[in-house]
Backbone and ligand atoms as CSV (ligand in chain L), in Angstrom:
chain,resi,resn,atom,element,x,y,z
A,1,UNK,N,N,-3.130,-4.533,13.154
A,1,UNK,CA,C,-1.873,-5.166,13.577
A,1,UNK,C,C,-1.013,-4.136,14.318
A,2,UNK,N,N,-0.526,-4.517,15.495
A,2,UNK,CA,C,0.241,-3.596,16.326
A,2,UNK,C,C,1.749,-3.772,16.093
A,3,UNK,N,N,2.373,-2.679,15.650
A,3,UNK,CA,C,3.793,-2.733,15.280
A,3,UNK,C,C,4.691,-3.220,16.427
A,4,UNK,N,N,4.377,-2.764,17.632
A,4,UNK,CA,C,5.220,-3.095,18.788
A,4,UNK,C,C,5.231,-4.592,19.084
A,5,UNK,N,N,4.197,-5.300,18.632
A,5,UNK,CA,C,4.117,-6.744,18.915
A,5,UNK,C,C,4.816,-7.594,17.855
A,6,UNK,N,N,5.308,-6.965,16.795
A,6,UNK,CA,C,5.973,-7.717,15.723
A,6,UNK,C,C,7.406,-8.035,16.156
A,7,UNK,N,N,7.843,-9.293,16.010
A,7,UNK,CA,C,9.224,-9.637,16.370
A,7,UNK,C,C,10.213,-8.812,15.552
A,8,UNK,N,N,11.411,-8.608,16.109
A,8,UNK,CA,C,12.416,-7.745,15.471
A,8,UNK,C,C,12.769,-8.173,14.045
A,9,UNK,N,N,12.803,-9.476,13.795
A,9,UNK,CA,C,13.194,-9.971,12.467
A,9,UNK,C,C,12.251,-9.492,11.375
A,10,UNK,N,N,11.012,-9.160,11.741
A,10,UNK,CA,C,10.041,-8.713,10.726
A,10,UNK,C,C,9.600,-7.258,10.924
A,11,UNK,N,N,9.975,-6.661,12.054
A,11,UNK,CA,C,9.350,-5.385,12.416
A,11,UNK,C,C,9.628,-4.242,11.445
A,12,UNK,N,N,10.861,-4.132,10.974
A,12,UNK,CA,C,11.223,-2.998,10.130
A,12,UNK,C,C,10.445,-3.032,8.807
A,13,UNK,N,N,10.488,-4.190,8.136
A,13,UNK,CA,C,9.828,-4.319,6.836
A,13,UNK,C,C,8.311,-4.162,6.978
A,14,UNK,N,N,7.721,-4.916,7.901
A,14,UNK,CA,C,6.261,-4.862,8.036
A,14,UNK,C,C,5.818,-3.509,8.592
A,15,UNK,N,N,6.629,-2.940,9.495
A,15,UNK,CA,C,6.292,-1.645,10.097
A,15,UNK,C,C,6.222,-0.539,9.048
A,16,UNK,N,N,7.144,-0.596,8.097
A,16,UNK,CA,C,7.159,0.411,7.023
A,16,UNK,C,C,5.835,0.386,6.260
A,17,UNK,N,N,5.363,-0.827,5.944
A,17,UNK,CA,C,4.107,-0.938,5.186
A,17,UNK,C,C,2.901,-0.624,6.070
A,18,UNK,N,N,2.956,-1.050,7.348
A,18,UNK,CA,C,1.843,-0.752,8.263
A,18,UNK,C,C,1.646,0.759,8.412
A,19,UNK,N,N,2.765,1.496,8.497
A,19,UNK,CA,C,2.671,2.957,8.630
A,19,UNK,C,C,1.987,3.562,7.397
A,20,UNK,N,N,2.381,3.081,6.216
A,20,UNK,CA,C,1.759,3.600,4.994
A,20,UNK,C,C,0.285,3.201,4.924
A,21,UNK,N,N,-0.011,1.957,5.292
A,21,UNK,CA,C,-1.407,1.507,5.283
A,21,UNK,C,C,-2.268,2.394,6.191
A,22,UNK,N,N,-1.750,2.709,7.378
A,22,UNK,CA,C,-2.608,3.478,8.289
A,22,UNK,C,C,-2.751,4.917,7.794
A,23,UNK,N,N,-1.699,5.433,7.160
A,23,UNK,CA,C,-1.795,6.775,6.572
A,23,UNK,C,C,-2.842,6.792,5.438
A,24,UNK,N,N,-2.831,5.753,4.626
A,24,UNK,CA,C,-3.771,5.655,3.502
A,24,UNK,C,C,-5.215,5.530,4.012
A,25,UNK,N,N,-5.414,4.679,5.018
A,25,UNK,CA,C,-6.750,4.510,5.625
A,25,UNK,C,C,-7.261,5.846,6.152
A,26,UNK,N,N,-6.366,6.547,6.836
A,26,UNK,CA,C,-6.695,7.852,7.400
A,26,UNK,C,C,-7.117,8.831,6.290
A,27,UNK,N,N,-6.384,8.813,5.170
A,27,UNK,CA,C,-6.695,9.721,4.061
A,27,UNK,C,C,-8.063,9.397,3.449
A,28,UNK,N,N,-8.376,8.114,3.263
A,28,UNK,CA,C,-9.683,7.759,2.694
A,28,UNK,C,C,-10.819,8.156,3.645
A,29,UNK,N,N,-10.562,8.013,4.950
A,29,UNK,CA,C,-11.574,8.416,5.934
A,29,UNK,C,C,-11.776,9.935,5.863
A,30,UNK,N,N,-10.665,10.663,5.798
A,30,UNK,CA,C,-10.745,12.129,5.709
A,30,UNK,C,C,-11.484,12.542,4.438
A,31,UNK,N,N,-11.232,11.827,3.345
A,31,UNK,CA,C,-11.897,12.118,2.075
A,31,UNK,C,C,-13.406,11.995,2.221
A,32,UNK,N,N,-13.846,10.914,2.877
A,32,UNK,CA,C,-15.290,10.672,2.962
A,32,UNK,C,C,-15.994,11.700,3.863
A,33,UNK,N,N,-15.225,12.331,4.774
A,33,UNK,CA,C,-15.826,13.321,5.678
A,33,UNK,C,C,-15.747,14.742,5.152
A,34,UNK,N,N,-14.775,14.991,4.269
A,34,UNK,CA,C,-14.509,16.357,3.813
A,34,UNK,C,C,-15.643,16.879,2.922
A,35,UNK,N,N,-15.998,18.152,3.129
A,35,UNK,CA,C,-17.081,18.740,2.336
A,35,UNK,C,C,-16.537,19.595,1.188
A,36,UNK,N,N,-15.389,20.224,1.408
A,36,UNK,CA,C,-14.848,21.145,0.419
A,36,UNK,C,C,-14.253,20.396,-0.776
A,37,UNK,N,N,-14.718,20.731,-1.990
A,37,UNK,CA,C,-14.342,19.990,-3.203
A,37,UNK,C,C,-12.836,20.010,-3.453
A,38,UNK,N,N,-12.227,21.189,-3.272
A,38,UNK,CA,C,-10.789,21.313,-3.548
A,38,UNK,C,C,-9.962,20.480,-2.570
A,39,UNK,N,N,-10.370,20.522,-1.295
A,39,UNK,CA,C,-9.659,19.740,-0.280
A,39,UNK,C,C,-9.834,18.246,-0.532
A,40,UNK,N,N,-11.040,17.849,-0.926
A,40,UNK,CA,C,-11.291,16.434,-1.240
A,40,UNK,C,C,-10.370,15.973,-2.367
A,41,UNK,N,N,-10.232,16.832,-3.366
A,41,UNK,CA,C,-9.385,16.489,-4.501
A,41,UNK,C,C,-7.924,16.332,-4.042
A,42,UNK,N,N,-7.471,17.246,-3.201
A,42,UNK,CA,C,-6.090,17.185,-2.708
A,42,UNK,C,C,-5.873,15.912,-1.874
A,43,UNK,N,N,-6.844,15.565,-1.045
A,43,UNK,CA,C,-6.739,14.356,-0.210
A,43,UNK,C,C,-6.685,13.110,-1.101
A,44,UNK,N,N,-7.544,13.079,-2.124
A,44,UNK,CA,C,-7.588,11.920,-3.022
A,44,UNK,C,C,-6.249,11.763,-3.734
A,45,UNK,N,N,-5.671,12.865,-4.187
A,45,UNK,CA,C,-4.401,12.763,-4.908
A,45,UNK,C,C,-3.270,12.359,-3.976
A,46,UNK,N,N,-3.326,12.807,-2.738
A,46,UNK,CA,C,-2.331,12.402,-1.727
A,46,UNK,C,C,-2.435,10.898,-1.454
A,47,UNK,N,N,-3.660,10.401,-1.341
A,47,UNK,CA,C,-3.877,8.965,-1.107
A,47,UNK,C,C,-3.333,8.157,-2.291
A,48,UNK,N,N,-3.583,8.640,-3.499
A,48,UNK,CA,C,-3.096,7.951,-4.704
A,48,UNK,C,C,-1.570,7.902,-4.728
A,49,UNK,N,N,-0.936,9.008,-4.354
A,49,UNK,CA,C,0.529,9.070,-4.368
A,49,UNK,C,C,1.114,8.121,-3.324
A,50,UNK,N,N,0.571,8.147,-2.122
A,50,UNK,CA,C,1.069,7.276,-1.045
A,50,UNK,C,C,0.908,5.807,-1.428
A,51,UNK,N,N,-0.251,5.485,-2.009
A,51,UNK,CA,C,-0.517,4.116,-2.454
A,51,UNK,C,C,0.450,3.683,-3.557
A,52,UNK,N,N,0.715,4.584,-4.493
A,52,UNK,CA,C,1.612,4.274,-5.606
A,52,UNK,C,C,3.012,3.945,-5.097
A,53,UNK,N,N,3.493,4.740,-4.137
A,53,UNK,CA,C,4.851,4.533,-3.612
A,53,UNK,C,C,4.946,3.190,-2.890
A,54,UNK,N,N,3.996,2.891,-2.014
A,54,UNK,CA,C,4.090,1.642,-1.248
A,54,UNK,C,C,3.911,0.438,-2.177
A,55,UNK,N,N,3.036,0.564,-3.173
A,55,UNK,CA,C,2.828,-0.551,-4.110
A,55,UNK,C,C,4.101,-0.819,-4.914
A,56,UNK,N,N,4.781,0.267,-5.289
A,56,UNK,CA,C,6.022,0.105,-6.061
A,56,UNK,C,C,7.105,-0.602,-5.237
A,57,UNK,N,N,7.240,-0.219,-3.969
A,57,UNK,CA,C,8.235,-0.864,-3.098
A,57,UNK,C,C,7.903,-2.346,-2.908
A,58,UNK,N,N,6.617,-2.629,-2.743
A,58,UNK,CA,C,6.197,-4.025,-2.578
A,58,UNK,C,C,6.512,-4.838,-3.834
A,59,UNK,N,N,6.190,-4.262,-4.993
A,59,UNK,CA,C,6.380,-5.007,-6.245
A,59,UNK,C,C,7.849,-5.165,-6.608
A,60,UNK,N,N,8.650,-4.140,-6.320
A,60,UNK,CA,C,10.078,-4.213,-6.670
A,60,UNK,C,C,10.862,-5.091,-5.699
A,61,UNK,N,N,10.536,-5.002,-4.413
A,61,UNK,CA,C,11.394,-5.634,-3.409
A,61,UNK,C,C,10.688,-6.677,-2.537
A,62,UNK,N,N,9.605,-6.289,-1.904
A,62,UNK,CA,C,9.009,-7.154,-0.888
A,62,UNK,C,C,8.403,-8.432,-1.481
A,63,UNK,N,N,7.548,-8.295,-2.468
A,63,UNK,CA,C,6.895,-9.492,-3.039
A,63,UNK,C,C,7.896,-10.472,-3.654
A,64,UNK,N,N,8.830,-9.995,-4.512
A,64,UNK,CA,C,9.798,-10.956,-5.075
A,64,UNK,C,C,10.616,-11.660,-3.997
A,65,UNK,N,N,10.984,-10.924,-2.944
A,65,UNK,CA,C,11.759,-11.520,-1.860
A,65,UNK,C,C,10.958,-12.621,-1.173
A,66,UNK,N,N,9.725,-12.307,-0.831
A,66,UNK,CA,C,8.878,-13.261,-0.102
A,66,UNK,C,C,8.596,-14.488,-0.976
A,67,UNK,N,N,8.327,-14.245,-2.245
A,67,UNK,CA,C,8.064,-15.369,-3.164
A,67,UNK,C,C,9.302,-16.275,-3.279
A,68,UNK,N,N,10.470,-15.642,-3.394
A,68,UNK,CA,C,11.706,-16.422,-3.539
A,68,UNK,C,C,12.016,-17.227,-2.271
A,69,UNK,N,N,11.613,-16.716,-1.137
A,69,UNK,CA,C,11.848,-17.420,0.126
A,69,UNK,C,C,11.073,-18.734,0.158
A,70,UNK,N,N,9.801,-18.692,-0.280
A,70,UNK,CA,C,8.974,-19.898,-0.174
A,70,UNK,C,C,7.737,-19.772,-1.080
A,71,UNK,N,N,7.905,-20.245,-2.309
A,71,UNK,CA,C,6.833,-20.137,-3.306
A,71,UNK,C,C,5.578,-20.888,-2.843
A,72,UNK,N,N,5.776,-22.040,-2.251
A,72,UNK,CA,C,4.630,-22.860,-1.836
A,72,UNK,C,C,3.805,-22.145,-0.766
A,73,UNK,N,N,4.476,-21.565,0.198
A,73,UNK,CA,C,3.760,-20.922,1.301
A,73,UNK,C,C,3.162,-19.574,0.898
A,74,UNK,N,N,3.889,-18.818,0.063
A,74,UNK,CA,C,3.496,-17.420,-0.154
A,74,UNK,C,C,3.042,-17.086,-1.582
A,75,UNK,N,N,3.343,-17.969,-2.545
A,75,UNK,CA,C,3.083,-17.664,-3.954
A,75,UNK,C,C,1.656,-17.225,-4.221
A,76,UNK,N,N,0.697,-17.981,-3.680
A,76,UNK,CA,C,-0.714,-17.683,-3.929
A,76,UNK,C,C,-1.112,-16.309,-3.363
A,77,UNK,N,N,-0.630,-16.004,-2.163
A,77,UNK,CA,C,-0.962,-14.702,-1.544
A,77,UNK,C,C,-0.343,-13.552,-2.338
A,78,UNK,N,N,0.880,-13.773,-2.834
A,78,UNK,CA,C,1.545,-12.729,-3.628
A,78,UNK,C,C,0.814,-12.542,-4.968
A,79,UNK,N,N,0.393,-13.646,-5.579
A,79,UNK,CA,C,-0.362,-13.540,-6.839
A,79,UNK,C,C,-1.619,-12.690,-6.642
A,80,UNK,N,N,-2.361,-12.980,-5.580
A,80,UNK,CA,C,-3.575,-12.213,-5.301
A,80,UNK,C,C,-3.257,-10.738,-5.075
A,81,UNK,N,N,-2.202,-10.496,-4.317
A,81,UNK,CA,C,-1.810,-9.108,-4.023
A,81,UNK,C,C,-1.449,-8.368,-5.313
A,82,UNK,N,N,-0.768,-9.060,-6.233
A,82,UNK,CA,C,-0.375,-8.432,-7.502
A,82,UNK,C,C,-1.603,-8.083,-8.355
A,83,UNK,N,N,-2.582,-8.986,-8.382
A,83,UNK,CA,C,-3.806,-8.722,-9.152
A,83,UNK,C,C,-4.548,-7.523,-8.542
A,84,UNK,N,N,-4.605,-7.490,-7.210
A,84,UNK,CA,C,-5.254,-6.347,-6.543
A,84,UNK,C,C,-4.516,-5.052,-6.863
A,85,UNK,N,N,-3.177,-5.112,-6.830
A,85,UNK,CA,C,-2.395,-3.917,-7.183
A,85,UNK,C,C,-2.734,-3.428,-8.586
A,86,UNK,N,N,-2.914,-4.356,-9.528
A,86,UNK,CA,C,-3.162,-3.887,-10.895
A,86,UNK,C,C,-4.530,-3.207,-10.992
A,87,UNK,N,N,-5.522,-3.682,-10.223
A,87,UNK,CA,C,-6.824,-2.982,-10.185
A,87,UNK,C,C,-6.672,-1.614,-9.529
A,88,UNK,N,N,-5.893,-1.574,-8.439
A,88,UNK,CA,C,-5.656,-0.321,-7.715
A,88,UNK,C,C,-4.963,0.694,-8.636
A,89,UNK,N,N,-3.930,0.232,-9.348
A,89,UNK,CA,C,-3.191,1.110,-10.259
A,89,UNK,C,C,-4.078,1.682,-11.360
A,90,UNK,N,N,-4.965,0.827,-11.885
A,90,UNK,CA,C,-5.829,1.281,-12.960
A,90,UNK,C,C,-6.774,2.385,-12.459
A,91,UNK,N,N,-7.334,2.192,-11.268
A,91,UNK,CA,C,-8.206,3.237,-10.695
A,91,UNK,C,C,-7.423,4.510,-10.400
A,92,UNK,N,N,-6.199,4.347,-9.877
A,92,UNK,CA,C,-5.371,5.522,-9.575
A,92,UNK,C,C,-5.119,6.321,-10.852
A,93,UNK,N,N,-4.781,5.625,-11.939
A,93,UNK,CA,C,-4.511,6.322,-13.206
A,93,UNK,C,C,-5.742,7.107,-13.657
A,94,UNK,N,N,-6.930,6.510,-13.475
A,94,UNK,CA,C,-8.159,7.215,-13.870
A,94,UNK,C,C,-8.395,8.443,-12.988
A,95,UNK,N,N,-8.213,8.256,-11.667
A,95,UNK,CA,C,-8.466,9.351,-10.720
A,95,UNK,C,C,-7.477,10.500,-10.943
A,96,UNK,N,N,-6.217,10.150,-11.239
A,96,UNK,CA,C,-5.206,11.191,-11.429
A,96,UNK,C,C,-5.480,12.046,-12.665
A,97,UNK,N,N,-6.249,11.509,-13.595
A,97,UNK,CA,C,-6.604,12.304,-14.766
A,97,UNK,C,C,-7.908,13.071,-14.595
A,98,UNK,N,N,-8.435,13.102,-13.382
A,98,UNK,CA,C,-9.743,13.729,-13.155
A,98,UNK,C,C,-9.657,14.883,-12.170
A,99,UNK,N,N,-10.724,15.684,-12.115
A,99,UNK,CA,C,-10.890,16.647,-11.025
A,99,UNK,C,C,-12.203,16.269,-10.326
A,100,UNK,N,N,-12.453,16.898,-9.192
A,100,UNK,CA,C,-13.668,16.552,-8.440
A,100,UNK,C,C,-14.944,16.984,-9.180
A,101,UNK,N,N,-14.759,17.746,-10.252
A,101,UNK,CA,C,-15.914,18.133,-11.087
A,101,UNK,C,C,-16.415,16.959,-11.926
A,102,UNK,N,N,-15.508,16.016,-12.233
A,102,UNK,CA,C,-15.899,14.886,-13.073
A,102,UNK,C,C,-16.957,14.042,-12.363
A,103,UNK,N,N,-17.912,13.577,-13.181
A,103,UNK,CA,C,-19.077,12.911,-12.616
A,103,UNK,C,C,-18.723,11.699,-11.744
A,104,UNK,N,N,-17.756,10.893,-12.179
A,104,UNK,CA,C,-17.462,9.656,-11.448
A,104,UNK,C,C,-16.303,9.771,-10.458
A,105,UNK,N,N,-15.797,10.986,-10.267
A,105,UNK,CA,C,-14.626,11.166,-9.390
A,105,UNK,C,C,-14.848,10.568,-8.002
A,106,UNK,N,N,-15.950,10.928,-7.368
A,106,UNK,CA,C,-16.195,10.486,-5.988
A,106,UNK,C,C,-16.404,8.990,-5.916
A,107,UNK,N,N,-17.131,8.446,-6.900
A,107,UNK,CA,C,-17.373,6.997,-6.925
A,107,UNK,C,C,-16.062,6.244,-7.103
A,108,UNK,N,N,-15.198,6.759,-7.961
A,108,UNK,CA,C,-13.925,6.066,-8.209
A,108,UNK,C,C,-13.044,6.090,-6.964
A,109,UNK,N,N,-13.001,7.232,-6.288
A,109,UNK,CA,C,-12.191,7.311,-5.062
A,109,UNK,C,C,-12.787,6.391,-3.986
A,110,UNK,N,N,-14.116,6.346,-3.900
A,110,UNK,CA,C,-14.760,5.482,-2.901
A,110,UNK,C,C,-14.443,4.012,-3.183
A,111,UNK,N,N,-14.518,3.606,-4.447
A,111,UNK,CA,C,-14.220,2.213,-4.801
A,111,UNK,C,C,-12.735,1.911,-4.568
A,112,UNK,N,N,-11.870,2.875,-4.888
A,112,UNK,CA,C,-10.441,2.690,-4.618
A,112,UNK,C,C,-10.214,2.466,-3.120
A,113,UNK,N,N,-10.932,3.224,-2.292
A,113,UNK,CA,C,-10.816,3.070,-0.834
A,113,UNK,C,C,-11.246,1.678,-0.388
A,114,UNK,N,N,-12.349,1.168,-0.956
A,114,UNK,CA,C,-12.840,-0.166,-0.585
A,114,UNK,C,C,-11.883,-1.261,-1.040
A,115,UNK,N,N,-11.407,-1.117,-2.255
A,115,UNK,CA,C,-10.476,-2.095,-2.815
A,115,UNK,C,C,-9.178,-2.126,-1.999
A,116,UNK,N,N,-8.698,-0.929,-1.649
A,116,UNK,CA,C,-7.468,-0.819,-0.877
A,116,UNK,C,C,-7.649,-1.422,0.506
A,117,UNK,N,N,-8.800,-1.182,1.101
A,117,UNK,CA,C,-9.031,-1.723,2.431
A,117,UNK,C,C,-9.077,-3.258,2.382
A,118,UNK,N,N,-9.683,-3.814,1.352
A,118,UNK,CA,C,-9.690,-5.273,1.174
A,118,UNK,C,C,-8.256,-5.809,1.002
A,119,UNK,N,N,-7.482,-5.107,0.179
A,119,UNK,CA,C,-6.104,-5.519,-0.101
A,119,UNK,C,C,-5.234,-5.473,1.159
A,120,UNK,N,N,-5.341,-4.371,1.875
A,120,UNK,CA,C,-4.542,-4.175,3.089
A,120,UNK,C,C,-4.945,-5.202,4.162
A,121,UNK,N,N,-6.233,-5.483,4.262
A,121,UNK,CA,C,-6.676,-6.495,5.231
A,121,UNK,C,C,-6.094,-7.866,4.908
A,122,UNK,N,N,-5.955,-8.166,3.612
A,122,UNK,CA,C,-5.351,-9.430,3.202
A,122,UNK,C,C,-3.885,-9.495,3.603
A,123,UNK,N,N,-3.181,-8.389,3.407
A,123,UNK,CA,C,-1.754,-8.358,3.763
A,123,UNK,C,C,-1.577,-8.433,5.276
A,124,UNK,N,N,-2.334,-7.605,5.985
A,124,UNK,CA,C,-2.148,-7.542,7.440
A,124,UNK,C,C,-2.761,-8.740,8.153
A,125,UNK,N,N,-3.811,-9.315,7.552
A,125,UNK,CA,C,-4.516,-10.406,8.235
A,125,UNK,C,C,-4.011,-11.783,7.862
A,126,UNK,N,N,-3.350,-11.894,6.687
A,126,UNK,CA,C,-2.947,-13.227,6.241
A,126,UNK,C,C,-1.440,-13.317,5.967
A,127,UNK,N,N,-0.964,-12.422,5.100
A,127,UNK,CA,C,0.442,-12.509,4.682
A,127,UNK,C,C,1.417,-12.219,5.833
A,128,UNK,N,N,1.225,-11.096,6.519
A,128,UNK,CA,C,2.179,-10.726,7.573
A,128,UNK,C,C,2.184,-11.746,8.724
A,129,UNK,N,N,0.996,-12.168,9.209
A,129,UNK,CA,C,1.016,-13.179,10.288
A,129,UNK,C,C,1.743,-14.458,9.864
A,130,UNK,N,N,1.594,-14.836,8.595
A,130,UNK,CA,C,2.260,-16.043,8.110
A,130,UNK,C,C,3.783,-15.867,8.111
A,131,UNK,N,N,4.237,-14.683,7.710
A,131,UNK,CA,C,5.682,-14.398,7.713
A,131,UNK,C,C,6.230,-14.430,9.135
A,132,UNK,N,N,5.423,-13.967,10.087
A,132,UNK,CA,C,5.846,-13.946,11.492
A,132,UNK,C,C,5.889,-15.382,12.037
A,133,UNK,N,N,4.820,-16.143,11.776
A,133,UNK,CA,C,4.747,-17.527,12.270
A,133,UNK,C,C,5.907,-18.351,11.700
A,134,UNK,N,N,6.237,-18.103,10.432
A,134,UNK,CA,C,7.310,-18.883,9.809
A,134,UNK,C,C,8.684,-18.269,10.088
A,135,UNK,N,N,8.678,-17.218,10.885
A,135,UNK,CA,C,9.892,-16.546,11.332
A,135,UNK,C,C,10.852,-16.192,10.192
A,136,UNK,N,N,10.310,-15.597,9.131
A,136,UNK,CA,C,11.145,-15.153,8.014
A,136,UNK,C,C,11.991,-13.954,8.455
A,137,UNK,N,N,13.271,-14.011,8.138
A,137,UNK,CA,C,14.148,-12.892,8.474
A,137,UNK,C,C,14.010,-11.802,7.408
A,138,UNK,N,N,13.383,-10.684,7.777
A,138,UNK,CA,C,13.108,-9.619,6.807
A,138,UNK,C,C,13.953,-8.372,7.074
A,139,UNK,N,N,15.049,-8.552,7.851
A,139,UNK,CA,C,15.819,-7.361,8.231
A,139,UNK,C,C,16.530,-6.706,7.042
A,140,UNK,N,N,17.184,-7.519,6.207
A,140,UNK,CA,C,17.889,-6.943,5.052
A,140,UNK,C,C,16.918,-6.320,4.050
A,141,UNK,N,N,15.866,-7.057,3.749
A,141,UNK,CA,C,14.908,-6.539,2.767
A,141,UNK,C,C,14.221,-5.290,3.335
A,142,UNK,N,N,14.015,-5.260,4.643
A,142,UNK,CA,C,13.406,-4.086,5.294
A,142,UNK,C,C,14.272,-2.852,5.095
A,143,UNK,N,N,15.584,-3.021,5.265
A,143,UNK,CA,C,16.507,-1.892,5.108
A,143,UNK,C,C,16.511,-1.414,3.654
A,144,UNK,N,N,16.481,-2.369,2.709
A,144,UNK,CA,C,16.459,-1.984,1.288
A,144,UNK,C,C,15.160,-1.279,0.935
A,145,UNK,N,N,14.057,-1.736,1.529
A,145,UNK,CA,C,12.755,-1.098,1.267
A,145,UNK,C,C,12.754,0.342,1.753
A,146,UNK,N,N,13.319,0.557,2.938
A,146,UNK,CA,C,13.357,1.900,3.507
A,146,UNK,C,C,14.171,2.851,2.621
A,147,UNK,N,N,15.312,2.328,2.134
A,147,UNK,CA,C,16.172,3.141,1.279
A,147,UNK,C,C,15.463,3.464,-0.044
A,148,UNK,N,N,14.811,2.456,-0.609
A,148,UNK,CA,C,14.103,2.630,-1.886
A,148,UNK,C,C,12.949,3.618,-1.735
A,149,UNK,N,N,12.309,3.553,-0.565
A,149,UNK,CA,C,11.180,4.457,-0.327
A,149,UNK,C,C,11.642,5.916,-0.362
A,150,UNK,N,N,12.805,6.172,0.239
A,150,UNK,CA,C,13.339,7.542,0.208
A,150,UNK,C,C,13.581,7.997,-1.227
A,151,UNK,N,N,14.208,7.111,-2.034
A,151,UNK,CA,C,14.498,7.468,-3.433
A,151,UNK,C,C,13.211,7.757,-4.205
A,152,UNK,N,N,12.240,6.854,-4.074
A,152,UNK,CA,C,10.994,7.009,-4.837
A,152,UNK,C,C,10.246,8.259,-4.400
A,153,UNK,N,N,10.224,8.516,-3.090
A,153,UNK,CA,C,9.490,9.674,-2.580
A,153,UNK,C,C,10.102,10.958,-3.131
A,154,UNK,N,N,11.430,11.017,-3.177
A,154,UNK,CA,C,12.093,12.205,-3.734
A,154,UNK,C,C,11.724,12.346,-5.217
A,155,UNK,N,N,11.838,11.238,-5.969
A,155,UNK,CA,C,11.480,11.258,-7.405
A,155,UNK,C,C,10.037,11.717,-7.602
A,156,UNK,N,N,9.120,11.177,-6.782
A,156,UNK,CA,C,7.686,11.482,-6.930
A,156,UNK,C,C,7.424,12.968,-6.693
A,157,UNK,N,N,8.152,13.569,-5.768
A,157,UNK,CA,C,7.895,14.973,-5.481
A,157,UNK,C,C,8.543,15.913,-6.484
A,158,UNK,N,N,9.595,15.405,-7.149
A,158,UNK,CA,C,10.226,16.217,-8.187
A,158,UNK,C,C,9.351,16.182,-9.443
A,159,UNK,N,N,8.810,14.996,-9.744
A,159,UNK,CA,C,8.029,14.807,-10.985
A,159,UNK,C,C,6.772,15.673,-11.002
L,1,FE2,FE,FE,0.085,-3.932,-1.282
């Protein structure tokens, strides 16, 4: 999905998530190519952190907003996204407690990458186009998401 083609009413909110999605995709690709164990571990943990932040913003602000706008149109897509998030979170928690020495580390990161790619394709291929077609005004929620992202990112780096 090309950010420049998104109408202004949706661009800020969707653009914020698109940027994170492409960063996450890039990290999983880098992980699969990297040979050095320590670097692979650092890339995996970076991907987990980026995913955690965007998932939190979606769950706190974006999903409830979209659901409240139109349960009939969006409820089912949000339900699916929430279930996918819970699988993603569970894998992230397992990976964060591991090092690349652990036997299943690489398999878990690979499965997390596949699951995330499926999830992101659902959002970018189904949910976002529907929000655009239905011309949902996402400007206010977009601004709140951006502000929340700054707060969470600061908290995450302090923790
Ligand atoms: Fe998501």
